[in-house]
C-alpha positions as CSV (number, residue, x, y, z in Angstrom):
1,M,-0.1,0.0,0.1
2,G,1.4,3.3,-0.9
3,F,1.1,6.5,1.1
4,D,-2.3,6.7,3.1
5,L,-2.3,9.1,6.0
6,V,-5.6,10.3,8.4
7,I,-5.0,13.8,10.2
8,K,-7.7,14.8,12.8
9,I,-8.2,18.7,14.4
10,G,-10.0,18.7,17.2
11,G,-11.0,21.7,19.1
12,E,-13.5,24.7,20.7
13,G,-16.1,25.7,18.1
14,G,-15.4,29.1,16.4
15,E,-11.5,28.3,16.6
16,G,-11.0,27.8,12.9
17,V,-11.1,23.9,13.2
18,I,-12.9,23.3,10.1
19,S,-10.8,25.9,8.4
20,A,-7.8,24.1,9.1
21,G,-9.0,20.8,7.9
22,D,-10.4,22.5,4.7
23,F,-6.8,24.4,4.0
24,L,-5.2,20.7,4.6
25,T,-7.6,19.1,2.2
26,E,-7.1,21.7,-0.3
27,A,-3.4,21.7,0.1
28,A,-3.2,17.8,-0.5
29,A,-5.1,18.1,-3.8
30,R,-3.1,20.9,-5.2
31,A,0.0,18.5,-4.4
32,G,-1.7,16.2,-6.3
33,F,-3.2,13.4,-3.8
34,E,-6.3,12.1,-3.5
35,V,-8.1,13.5,0.0
36,V,-11.2,13.4,1.5
37,N,-12.6,15.2,4.4
38,F,-15.4,14.7,7.0
39,K,-16.4,17.6,9.1
40,S,-18.4,17.5,12.5
41,F,-19.5,20.6,14.8
42,P,-22.3,21.1,17.1
43,A,-25.5,23.0,16.4
44,E,-24.5,26.2,18.6
45,I,-23.3,29.1,16.4
46,K,-20.0,29.0,18.1
47,G,-18.4,26.5,21.1
48,G,-18.7,23.2,21.7
49,Y,-16.4,20.3,20.4
50,A,-16.0,20.4,16.5
51,Q,-13.3,18.2,14.4
52,S,-11.7,17.8,11.1
53,I,-10.7,14.2,9.7
54,V,-8.3,14.7,6.4
55,R,-7.4,11.5,4.9
56,V,-4.7,12.1,2.3
57,S,-4.0,8.8,-0.1
58,E,-2.0,8.2,-3.0
59,E,-4.8,6.2,-4.4
60,K,-8.6,7.0,-4.4
61,R,-10.6,6.4,-1.0
62,Y,-14.1,6.6,-0.1
63,S,-13.7,7.2,3.5
64,T,-11.8,9.1,6.3
65,G,-11.0,5.6,7.3
66,D,-11.4,3.9,11.0
67,G,-9.1,6.4,13.0
68,F,-6.2,8.5,12.9
69,D,-2.4,8.7,12.7
70,I,-1.9,12.2,13.7
71,L,-4.6,13.8,16.4
72,C,-3.8,17.9,16.1
73,C,-5.8,19.0,19.8
74,F,-6.5,23.1,19.9
75,N,-7.6,22.0,23.7
76,K,-8.0,19.8,26.5
77,E,-12.0,18.7,25.7
78,A,-10.6,17.5,22.0
79,Y,-7.9,15.4,23.9
80,D,-10.7,14.1,26.3
81,F,-12.5,13.2,23.3
82,N,-9.9,11.1,21.6
83,K,-7.7,10.2,24.0
84,K,-9.4,6.3,24.4
85,H,-8.2,6.3,20.4
86,L,-4.3,7.2,20.7
87,K,-2.7,3.7,20.3
88,P,0.7,3.1,19.7
89,G,2.6,4.6,16.5
90,T,0.2,7.4,16.9
91,V,1.0,11.4,16.9
92,L,-0.4,13.8,19.5
93,V,0.1,17.1,18.8
94,Y,-1.3,19.6,21.4
95,D,-1.8,23.1,22.5
96,S,0.5,22.8,25.7
97,S,-0.5,26.0,26.9
98,D,-3.7,24.6,27.8
99,F,-3.1,21.3,29.0
100,E,-1.0,18.7,29.4
101,P,-1.8,15.0,28.3
102,E,-1.5,11.5,30.1
103,K,1.4,9.0,29.5
104,H,0.3,7.3,26.5
105,E,2.5,4.0,25.8
106,G,4.3,4.2,22.2
107,V,2.3,7.5,21.1
108,Y,4.8,10.4,19.8
109,L,3.7,13.6,21.8
110,Y,4.7,17.3,20.3
111,P,3.6,20.1,22.6
112,V,3.1,23.5,20.7
113,P,1.9,26.2,22.6
114,L,-1.1,27.5,20.5
115,S,-2.7,29.4,22.3
116,K,0.4,31.4,23.7
117,L,1.5,31.9,20.3
118,A,-1.5,33.4,19.1
119,K,-1.9,35.6,21.6
120,E,2.0,36.8,22.3
121,V,3.4,36.6,19.2
122,M,0.8,37.1,16.5
123,K,-0.8,39.5,18.7
124,A,-4.3,37.7,17.3
125,Y,-6.1,34.7,18.9
126,I,-8.2,34.2,15.3
127,T,-4.7,32.9,14.1
128,K,-4.2,29.7,16.4
129,N,-5.3,27.5,13.5
130,V,-2.8,28.7,11.3
131,I,-0.3,28.3,13.9
132,A,-1.2,24.8,14.3
133,L,-1.1,24.4,10.3
134,G,2.5,25.6,10.3
135,A,3.2,23.4,12.9
136,L,2.3,20.3,11.4
137,C,4.0,21.3,7.8
138,E,7.1,21.5,9.6
139,L,6.5,18.2,11.4
140,F,5.0,16.1,8.3
141,G,6.6,17.3,5.8
142,I,3.3,18.9,4.2
143,S,3.9,21.6,1.7
144,D,3.5,25.3,3.2
145,Q,3.6,26.6,-0.3
146,S,0.5,24.8,-1.3
147,I,-1.1,25.9,2.4
148,R,-0.1,29.4,1.2
149,E,-1.9,29.0,-2.1
150,S,-5.1,27.9,-0.1
151,I,-4.5,30.7,2.4
152,R,-4.2,33.3,-0.4
153,A,-7.3,31.7,-2.3
154,K,-9.4,32.4,1.1
155,F,-8.7,35.4,2.4
156,L,-7.3,38.0,-0.6
157,R,-10.9,39.6,-0.9
158,K,-10.3,40.7,2.8
159,G,-7.0,42.3,1.7
160,E,-3.4,41.7,1.3
161,E,-2.4,42.6,4.8
162,I,-5.1,39.4,5.8
163,V,-3.2,37.2,3.7
164,E,0.2,38.6,5.2
165,M,-1.0,38.1,8.5
166,N,-2.0,34.2,8.1
167,Y,1.3,33.9,6.3
168,R,3.1,35.0,9.1
169,A,1.2,32.4,11.8
170,L,1.9,29.8,9.4
171,E,5.8,30.5,9.5
172,C,5.2,31.2,13.5
173,G,4.3,27.7,13.7
174,M,6.8,26.5,11.8
175,N,9.3,28.2,13.3
176,Y,8.5,27.0,16.7
177,V,8.7,23.7,15.5
178,K,11.8,23.8,14.0
179,E,13.4,25.5,17.1
180,N,12.1,23.6,19.9
181,L,10.7,20.1,18.6
182,K,12.4,17.0,17.4
183,K,10.8,15.0,14.9
184,T,10.7,11.3,16.3
185,D,7.9,9.7,14.2
186,P,7.6,7.8,11.1
187,Y,4.9,10.2,9.2
188,T,6.3,12.6,6.4
189,F,4.3,13.6,3.5
190,P,6.0,12.6,0.0
191,P,7.1,15.4,-2.4
192,P,4.1,16.7,-4.5
193,K,2.9,15.1,-7.4
194,E,1.9,16.5,-10.6
195,P,-1.2,18.5,-10.6
196,R,-4.7,16.8,-11.4
197,D,-7.3,18.6,-12.9
198,V,-9.6,18.6,-10.5
199,V,-12.2,20.4,-8.6
200,I,-12.2,20.1,-4.8
201,M,-16.2,20.6,-3.0
202,E,-18.4,20.0,-0.4
203,G,-21.4,18.1,-1.0
204,N,-23.9,20.7,-0.8
205,Q,-21.7,22.9,-3.3
206,A,-21.6,20.1,-5.8
207,V,-25.5,19.7,-5.6
208,A,-26.0,23.7,-6.4
209,K,-23.2,23.3,-9.5
210,G,-25.4,20.4,-10.6
211,A,-28.5,22.1,-10.5
212,V,-27.2,25.0,-12.6
213,V,-25.4,22.7,-15.1
214,A,-29.1,21.1,-16.0
215,G,-30.5,24.6,-16.2
216,C,-32.3,25.1,-12.9
217,K,-33.2,28.8,-13.1
218,F,-35.6,29.1,-10.1
219,Y,-33.9,27.9,-6.5
220,A,-37.1,28.8,-3.7
221,A,-34.4,28.7,-0.2
222,Y,-35.4,28.8,3.6
223,P,-32.6,28.2,5.7
224,I,-32.4,25.2,7.5
225,T,-29.1,23.2,8.8
226,P,-27.8,21.4,7.0
227,A,-29.7,22.4,3.9
228,T,-29.0,25.9,3.8
229,T,-25.9,26.3,2.1
230,V,-27.3,24.7,-1.1
231,G,-28.9,28.1,-1.5
232,N,-25.4,30.2,-0.6
233,Y,-23.5,28.2,-3.5
234,I,-26.2,28.5,-5.9
235,V,-27.2,31.9,-6.1
236,G,-24.3,33.1,-7.6
237,D,-24.4,31.1,-10.7
238,L,-27.9,31.2,-11.1
239,I,-27.3,35.4,-11.2
240,K,-24.9,34.9,-14.1
241,T,-27.1,32.5,-15.7
242,G,-30.2,34.7,-15.3
243,G,-31.8,32.8,-13.2
244,W,-33.8,33.8,-9.7
245,L,-33.1,32.9,-6.0
246,Y,-36.3,33.7,-3.7
247,Q,-36.1,33.2,0.4
248,A,-39.5,32.2,1.3
249,E,-41.0,32.7,4.8
250,D,-41.1,29.2,5.6
251,E,-40.8,26.0,4.0
252,I,-44.5,25.1,2.9
253,A,-44.3,28.6,0.9
254,S,-40.9,27.6,-0.5
255,L,-41.9,24.3,-2.3
256,G,-45.1,26.6,-3.5
257,M,-42.8,28.7,-4.9
258,A,-40.9,26.5,-6.7
259,L,-43.8,24.6,-8.1
260,G,-45.2,27.8,-9.2
261,A,-42.0,28.4,-11.0
262,S,-42.1,25.0,-12.6
263,F,-45.7,25.7,-13.6
264,A,-44.4,28.6,-15.6
265,G,-42.0,26.6,-17.5
266,V,-38.8,26.8,-15.7
267,K,-36.4,24.0,-14.0
268,A,-37.4,24.9,-10.2
269,M,-35.7,23.1,-7.1
270,T,-35.5,23.5,-3.4
271,A,-33.6,22.2,-0.7
272,T,-34.5,21.1,3.4
273,S,-34.0,18.8,5.5
274,G,-36.5,16.5,7.6
275,P,-38.3,18.7,9.5
276,G,-39.1,21.2,6.4
277,L,-39.8,18.4,4.4
278,C,-42.6,17.4,6.9
279,L,-44.3,20.9,6.7
280,M,-43.8,20.2,2.4
281,T,-45.5,16.9,2.4
282,E,-49.0,18.6,1.3
283,F,-47.4,20.4,-1.7
284,L,-45.5,17.3,-2.5
285,S,-48.6,15.5,-3.1
286,Y,-50.4,18.7,-5.0
287,A,-47.0,18.3,-7.5
288,G,-48.0,14.6,-7.9
289,M,-51.5,15.2,-9.0
290,T,-50.6,18.3,-11.4
291,E,-47.3,16.2,-12.5
292,L,-45.2,19.1,-12.3
293,P,-41.6,18.7,-12.6
294,I,-39.8,19.6,-9.4
295,V,-36.2,18.8,-7.9
296,V,-36.2,18.6,-3.7
297,V,-32.8,17.9,-2.0
298,D,-33.3,16.7,1.1
299,V,-30.1,16.9,3.5
300,Q,-31.2,14.4,6.1
301,R,-30.0,14.9,9.6
302,V,-31.0,13.0,12.6
303,G,-34.6,13.1,13.7
304,P,-37.3,13.0,15.2
305,S,-38.7,16.4,15.4
306,T,-35.6,19.1,15.7
307,G,-32.9,16.0,16.7
308,M,-29.7,16.9,16.1
309,P,-29.2,19.3,13.5
310,T,-25.7,19.1,12.5
311,K,-25.2,15.2,12.6
312,H,-25.8,12.2,10.2
313,E,-28.5,10.0,9.7
314,Q,-30.1,8.2,6.7
315,G,-33.7,8.3,8.4
316,D,-35.9,10.2,5.6
317,L,-36.3,7.1,3.3
318,Y,-39.7,6.0,4.3
319,H,-40.6,9.9,4.3
320,V,-39.6,10.3,0.3
321,V,-40.8,7.1,-0.4
322,Y,-44.3,6.8,1.5
323,G,-44.7,10.4,2.7
324,G,-47.9,11.9,1.4
325,H,-51.7,11.8,1.1
326,G,-52.6,9.4,-1.5
327,E,-50.4,7.9,-3.6
328,Y,-48.0,9.6,-6.4
329,P,-45.4,8.7,-9.2
330,K,-42.1,9.9,-7.4
331,A,-38.3,9.0,-7.8
332,V,-35.7,9.1,-4.9
333,L,-31.8,9.2,-5.8
334,A,-28.8,9.0,-3.1
335,P,-25.3,9.8,-3.9
336,T,-22.7,8.0,-2.2
337,N,-20.0,10.6,-2.5
338,V,-19.4,14.5,-3.1
339,E,-18.7,13.7,-6.9
340,E,-22.0,12.0,-7.1
341,C,-24.0,14.7,-5.6
342,F,-22.9,16.9,-8.6
343,Y,-24.0,14.1,-11.3
344,L,-27.1,12.8,-9.5
345,T,-28.6,16.3,-9.1
346,V,-28.3,16.8,-13.0
347,E,-29.6,12.9,-13.2
348,A,-32.5,14.7,-10.6
349,F,-33.6,17.3,-13.2
350,N,-33.2,15.1,-16.0
351,L,-35.6,12.1,-14.7
352,A,-38.2,15.4,-13.0
353,E,-38.6,16.6,-16.6
354,K,-38.7,13.7,-18.6
355,Y,-41.6,12.2,-16.5
356,Q,-42.9,15.1,-14.9
357,I,-42.7,13.9,-11.2
358,P,-41.2,15.1,-7.7
359,V,-37.6,13.8,-7.6
360,F,-35.9,13.6,-4.2
361,L,-32.5,14.0,-3.9
362,L,-31.4,12.3,-0.4
363,S,-28.1,13.6,0.5
364,D,-27.1,13.9,4.5
365,A,-25.2,16.0,7.1
366,S,-22.3,14.5,6.6
367,L,-22.2,14.3,2.9
368,S,-23.0,17.9,3.0
369,L,-20.4,19.2,4.3
370,R,-17.6,16.6,3.1
371,A,-14.9,17.8,0.7
372,E,-13.7,15.7,-1.7
373,A,-11.5,16.6,-4.8
374,F,-12.8,14.6,-8.4
375,P,-11.9,15.3,-11.8
376,T,-13.2,18.4,-13.5
377,P,-16.4,17.9,-14.9
378,K,-16.6,18.1,-18.8
379,V,-19.9,19.9,-18.7
380,E,-20.1,19.9,-22.8
381,D,-20.7,16.3,-22.3
382,I,-23.6,15.9,-19.8
383,K,-26.7,15.1,-20.7
384,V,-29.7,17.4,-19.9
385,E,-33.3,16.7,-20.6
386,S,-35.9,19.4,-20.6
387,R,-39.7,18.7,-20.4
388,W,-41.9,18.3,-23.8
389,V,-43.6,21.2,-24.2
390,Y,-46.7,21.4,-25.8
391,S,-46.9,23.3,-29.4
392,R,-49.7,23.7,-31.9
393,E,-47.6,22.9,-35.0
394,E,-45.8,19.9,-33.7
395,D,-49.8,18.7,-33.2
396,P,-51.4,19.0,-36.3
397,E,-53.9,16.1,-36.0
398,G,-55.1,17.4,-32.7
399,R,-54.1,14.5,-30.5
400,F,-53.6,17.0,-27.9
401,T,-56.9,19.1,-28.1
402,R,-60.7,18.1,-28.0
403,N,-63.2,21.0,-28.7
404,N,-60.8,23.4,-28.6
405,R,-59.5,23.0,-25.2
406,F,-55.9,21.8,-24.2
407,L,-56.0,17.9,-22.9
408,R,-52.9,18.4,-20.8
409,Y,-53.8,15.4,-19.2
410,A,-54.9,13.5,-22.3
411,L,-54.7,9.8,-22.0
412,S,-54.1,8.8,-25.6
413,V,-50.1,8.1,-24.6
414,E,-49.1,4.7,-23.5
415,D,-46.5,5.8,-21.0
416,G,-48.7,8.5,-19.0
417,I,-46.5,11.4,-20.2
418,T,-48.4,14.3,-21.9
419,P,-46.9,17.8,-22.9
420,V,-47.3,20.7,-20.4
421,G,-48.7,23.6,-21.4
422,V,-46.6,26.8,-20.7
423,P,-48.7,29.9,-19.3
424,G,-49.0,32.7,-22.4
425,D,-49.6,30.4,-24.8
426,P,-53.0,30.4,-25.8
427,N,-53.3,27.1,-27.4
428,A,-52.5,25.3,-24.0
429,I,-54.8,26.8,-21.4
430,H,-55.5,24.7,-18.6
431,T,-56.1,24.4,-14.6
432,I,-53.8,23.2,-12.2
433,T,-55.7,22.4,-8.9
434,G,-55.1,19.8,-6.6
435,L,-58.6,18.3,-7.4
436,E,-58.6,14.9,-9.3
437,H,-59.4,15.9,-13.3
438,Q,-60.3,14.9,-16.6
439,E,-58.4,15.2,-19.7
440,N,-58.7,19.0,-20.0
441,S,-57.8,19.7,-16.7
442,D,-61.3,20.3,-15.5
443,P,-62.3,18.8,-11.8
444,R,-64.2,15.5,-12.0
445,N,-64.8,13.1,-9.5
446,R,-66.2,10.3,-11.5
447,P,-64.9,6.6,-10.7
448,D,-64.0,6.2,-14.4
449,I,-62.0,9.2,-14.6
450,R,-60.1,8.5,-11.3
451,T,-59.4,5.2,-12.4
452,L,-57.8,6.4,-15.9
453,Q,-56.1,9.5,-14.2
454,M,-54.5,7.4,-11.4
455,E,-53.0,4.4,-14.1
456,K,-51.8,7.3,-16.4
457,R,-49.6,9.2,-13.5
458,M,-48.6,5.7,-12.4
459,K,-47.6,4.6,-16.0
460,K,-44.6,6.9,-15.7
461,L,-42.7,4.7,-13.1
462,E,-43.2,1.7,-15.7
463,R,-41.1,3.4,-18.4
464,L,-39.1,4.7,-15.6
465,L,-37.8,1.3,-14.6
466,R,-37.6,-0.1,-18.1
467,E,-35.4,2.7,-19.1
468,D,-33.4,4.5,-16.8
469,A,-33.2,2.7,-13.8
470,D,-30.3,0.4,-14.4
471,R,-27.5,2.8,-15.2
472,F,-28.5,4.0,-11.3
473,Y,-26.9,0.4,-9.7
474,E,-23.7,-0.4,-9.7
475,F,-23.1,-3.9,-9.5
476,D,-19.7,-4.9,-7.7
477,A,-20.2,-8.6,-7.9
478,P,-17.3,-10.7,-9.3
479,F,-18.4,-13.9,-7.7
480,E,-20.6,-16.2,-9.1
481,E,-21.4,-17.6,-5.9
482,A,-20.6,-15.4,-2.4
483,E,-21.7,-15.9,0.8
484,I,-22.4,-12.5,1.6
485,G,-24.1,-9.9,-0.9
486,V,-24.4,-6.5,0.5
487,I,-26.9,-3.9,-0.5
488,T,-26.4,-0.4,0.4
489,W,-26.7,3.2,-0.2
490,G,-25.9,7.1,0.5
491,L,-22.4,7.9,2.5
492,T,-22.7,4.1,4.0
493,A,-22.1,2.9,0.6
494,S,-18.4,4.9,0.1
495,V,-17.7,3.1,3.4
496,T,-19.0,-0.2,3.0
497,R,-16.4,-0.4,-0.1
498,E,-13.5,-0.2,1.8
499,A,-14.4,-2.8,4.1
500,I,-15.3,-5.4,1.5
501,E,-11.7,-4.1,0.0
502,R,-10.4,-5.3,3.1
503,L,-12.5,-8.6,3.3
504,R,-11.7,-9.3,-0.4
505,S,-8.2,-9.4,0.5
506,K,-8.5,-11.9,3.2
507,G,-10.0,-14.4,0.9
508,R,-13.7,-13.4,1.8
509,R,-16.1,-14.1,-1.4
510,I,-18.5,-11.1,-0.9
511,N,-20.3,-9.3,-3.8
512,A,-21.8,-5.7,-3.8
513,L,-25.0,-3.8,-5.1
514,Y,-24.6,0.0,-4.4
515,M,-28.0,1.7,-5.1
516,R,-28.2,5.5,-6.4
517,L,-32.3,5.0,-7.6
518,L,-33.9,4.0,-4.2
519,W,-37.5,4.3,-5.6
520,P,-38.9,3.1,-7.4
521,V,-37.4,-0.4,-6.9
522,R,-36.2,-2.2,-10.1
523,A,-37.0,-6.0,-8.4
524,D,-35.8,-8.1,-11.1
525,L,-32.2,-7.0,-11.3
526,I,-31.8,-7.0,-7.2
527,E,-33.1,-10.1,-7.4
528,A,-30.5,-11.5,-9.8
529,F,-27.9,-10.1,-7.9
530,A,-29.3,-11.7,-4.9
531,S,-29.4,-15.2,-6.6
532,K,-25.5,-15.4,-6.8
533,C,-25.3,-14.7,-3.2
534,R,-26.1,-17.3,-0.2
535,R,-27.5,-14.3,2.1
536,I,-27.9,-10.3,1.8
537,A,-26.6,-7.9,4.2
538,V,-28.1,-4.3,4.1
539,P,-26.1,-1.5,6.5
540,E,-27.5,1.6,6.9
541,T,-27.2,4.6,9.7
542,N,-31.0,4.4,10.8
543,W,-32.9,2.6,13.8
544,S,-35.3,0.3,11.6
545,G,-33.2,-0.6,8.5
546,Q,-35.4,1.5,6.1
547,L,-33.9,0.5,2.9
548,A,-33.9,-3.4,4.0
549,S,-37.6,-3.1,4.9
550,I,-38.3,-1.6,1.6
551,L,-36.5,-4.6,-0.4
552,K,-38.3,-7.0,1.7
553,Q,-41.5,-5.4,0.5
554,E,-40.8,-5.0,-3.1
555,T,-38.5,-8.0,-3.8
556,H,-38.6,-11.4,-2.5
557,L,-35.3,-10.9,-0.5
558,S,-35.0,-11.0,3.3
559,P,-32.1,-9.1,4.3
560,V,-30.1,-9.2,7.6
561,S,-29.8,-5.3,8.4
562,F,-27.0,-3.6,10.4
563,N,-28.0,-0.4,12.0
564,I,-26.1,2.7,13.6
565,Y,-27.9,5.5,15.0
566,R,-25.8,7.5,16.9
567,G,-25.5,10.4,14.6
568,E,-22.3,9.6,13.2
569,P,-21.4,7.5,9.7
570,M,-20.5,4.2,10.0
571,I,-16.3,3.6,9.7
572,P,-15.3,0.6,7.6
573,R,-14.2,-1.4,10.6
574,E,-17.6,-1.4,11.9
575,V,-19.1,-3.2,8.3
576,E,-16.1,-5.1,8.5
577,A,-16.7,-6.6,11.6
578,F,-20.5,-7.1,11.0
579,L,-19.9,-8.9,8.1
580,E,-17.1,-11.2,9.7
581,F,-19.9,-11.5,12.1
582,L,-22.3,-12.8,9.9
583,E,-20.1,-15.3,8.6
584,E,-19.7,-16.8,11.9
585,N,-23.3,-16.9,12.3
586,P,-24.1,-18.6,9.2
587,E,-28.0,-19.3,11.0
588,L,-28.6,-15.6,10.4
589,T,-30.4,-15.1,7.2
590,E,-32.6,-12.4,7.7
591,G,-33.3,-9.6,10.9
592,R,-32.1,-6.4,12.6
593,L,-28.5,-6.3,14.0
594,T,-27.2,-3.3,16.1
595,A,-23.4,-2.7,17.2
596,A,-24.4,-4.1,20.6
597,D,-25.0,-7.5,18.7
598,V,-22.1,-7.1,16.9
599,F,-19.7,-5.7,19.4
600,G,-21.3,-6.7,22.6
601,E,-20.4,-4.0,25.6
602,E,-18.2,-2.5,23.3
603,K,-21.1,-0.9,21.3
604,V,-19.3,1.5,18.8
605,Y,-16.0,2.9,17.6
606,G,-16.9,6.0,16.2
607,L,-15.3,8.9,14.9
608,I,-15.2,10.9,18.4
């Protein structure tokens, strides 16, 4: 294995812990390495424990790993949180002006008086995080030039003197190490590699960029953690491309406005999290009845109620699949990493436009903040679809008119998809009430009309499954006969990849299916995958095993689910241990397992 290093920075929220991790991430990418970043912080504006984990590697990595090689603690609270993870061979860099650690056998200790240097040398406590970066650069051979480039990119808009102050803080940390510490650990960054053509984005930023590429021209915003930054990121590009962002008074209004924009013929989107999605439910059903294309991004967080606003969970799958009064066609997509946040947002718009349905994009709190470097998208090669708009010239036989009335909901189509009418076109006048309707959109409550219109709407999913579903299923199934087949989704899929790589290196026969289309379910493909596996396992971060339950309902599978629900993503070692536990217990063919079942008294490993 080549170079692969995990650096964890912990400290008080507001001390620049997250910024320090961002600088390291950017520096590693600028130096040509693969990099992935995990961030976690409390819901308070300032204060509380915050952490940033940066994994730098010569090979592509899909998670931040099981723990850390290097721990940098800005205060004693960070040390107290993480000291249980210090083991022989790891490194602790700590603020010696704040605390002194206990003795740890085999742990390399580097005391750096971060607070004292910031206050007494730099005369600016705010530079503490950059001083820490300087110390890390000097200790581990991190390119300080790459850090300088990142500092300049971030602070230049604030003026040259701010840039220079941060340069001095970086040098302050480096000089302290040179003059006072002797390196004793084995960790050193390799020399910078040839720069790659990559972009560095957070998950929410990638969603925003994908929406703009897809042709989104209206974004309805209402701030809610952790979805708010989608709007922050998209607004500049919308203005440049002639689009519009409007901040609504609540989540209900935001979806209503987005649907109004869609009715006007514009590609529209909104983003929210669980509590906001609850409020939107009536309008979601309305979108299904009126057949308006709309994309709704749900950046999941821990529930129920306000739960843990900044923490990770995959708890909204039931909501987006089953939420709403009555039944209507919809699609649910879920990216597994930041790159997919970009491309699946484009796909969400394509599905919404093609089938004239609501499409949900399920991200989560950790993925929304996670930063990755991935190949710069070739925008000119990305396929973008737009809705079928009615034109009298293209309908010479009057297929979609009767008695000079536009048949917005015509029954003369096999797949349920009919052309939309744009307001202002005198040949396409229709209404969009939430009432059941006949072909020309007039409200009707007759049993025969209800039956035919319901069938019209639901036929769309048959075509979606036939034409589009298979490309959203990634089959990593090298074995004709596997002991275990793993099916998973979202950020958990990225973690699972690494666990499976480890197990295969030990000779274990494990196949995997990574689902990005969670609804509707292409049962035949999933069952074909399962036919090559003795048992099916579904790891996900929720209490009940929501995908596992949906698979049990929609297919002939009876999977074993593994559920973590602590507000953090799983780590590879947990998934690895779960799959090994299954192999050691062949009688387990279905049901639900938690960390307590697998690990006993040591219930979780965790990232904190």
